[in-house]
Structure formats: C-alpha cells, structure tokens
C-alpha positions, 0 to 999 in steps of 0.5 A: 695621396695614395702610394704606388708600389715599387713594381708599379714605378718600375713598370711605369718608368720602363714603359714610358722610357720608349714612349716618352720620346715621342710625346706629340705622336703619342698624344695625338693617338690619345686625343683621337681616342678622347674624341672618339669617345666623346666628340662633344669635347671638341667644343672645349677647344677654341683656337684660330683653327676651328675644332669642329672635327678631330682633323681640324683640331689636329691641324691646329698648332695651338691644339698641338701645343695643348697635346704637348703640355698634356704629355709633359704633365704625364712626363712630370708624373712619371718623373715624380713616382717617388714623390708624387706629393711634390705635384699636388699644388700643380695638379690642383691648379690644373683641376681648377683650370679645367673646371673653369674652361668647362671640363667636367670630372667625368671627362677625367675618366675618359682621358684615363681610358685614352691615356691607356689606349695610347699606351697599349697601342704604343707598347703593343705586346709589351702592354700587360695586365700588371702594366695596365693596373700600374698606369691606372694606379698612378692616373688615379692618384693624379686625376684625384689631386686634379678633382680636389682642385676642380671641386675647390674652384667650383666651391669658390664660384658658388660663393 
C-alpha cells in the first residue's frame, strides 16, 4: 500500500474535520454528482422505493442509509491515515461486495471524481490544489485495495 505524506494527512484531516460532521448532506451532494456523471448507476440500487431517478433514490430511507455507510467508509479512511493498511481486509471485502452487485471498477473513478466534487463544494475557497491532490492520493490507495478485492471476487466466480 502506498504512503501518504505528513502534509497529505494534515490537509485531509483538516478538511474532513468540518465536512465529516454532516456526513449525509455531503454524501447526497456526492451521489447526486455521481448520478449526473453516470445515470445508469441508479439501476444498481434496488430498494422498496424505486431508484429510477436521483430524486427517487434520495427520498429512499434505504438509499440514505447507503449514503451514510459510504461516508462512514470515508470517515474510517481519514481516521486511519497513519495506518491505512489496517483497513486492507475491510476494503478488499468492500471491493468483493461491489463486484457481486454489478459495480464495475470504472465506476470507482467516478466515485472518486464525485468525492472531490463534494469536497470542492463543501470547502469552497479552502479547496486548494494541494488539498485536491492529498484527497486524490488517499482515494487512490482506498480504491486500489477495493479493486484488488473486486478482481479476486471475479476470479472466484470464474472458477
């Protein structure tokens, strides 16, 4: 697993300190952006409330629970910046779960783009190029582990 610089960690922690308190509203911004980038991803969400549109998804308690869980994963990554390797098994399993429900690894890049968009919207002028790079570095580490789990799950299905 790659390492983050001390400056990366400082920037990530400082920015998440304000945004992490309001996880679901920021997660809604992130998922709204994700569905703008790829509306076909709506079809992956099957709840009692139809997710045929972004608004239908956002009105679903089950979907909002999913948003909360995604934001808790971000929170866990931020909390473990000094030892991201301790999340390896969790992230591998998360990748396997995403592969099993039909998420492709290209969608991971769109989630990253949506995360950065949410940070930019939430932080405004405090969102700087170094901060952008720090979050990109962290997300790259997280998604690399998830992708390894996704690939392993696909290999098991092919057996």
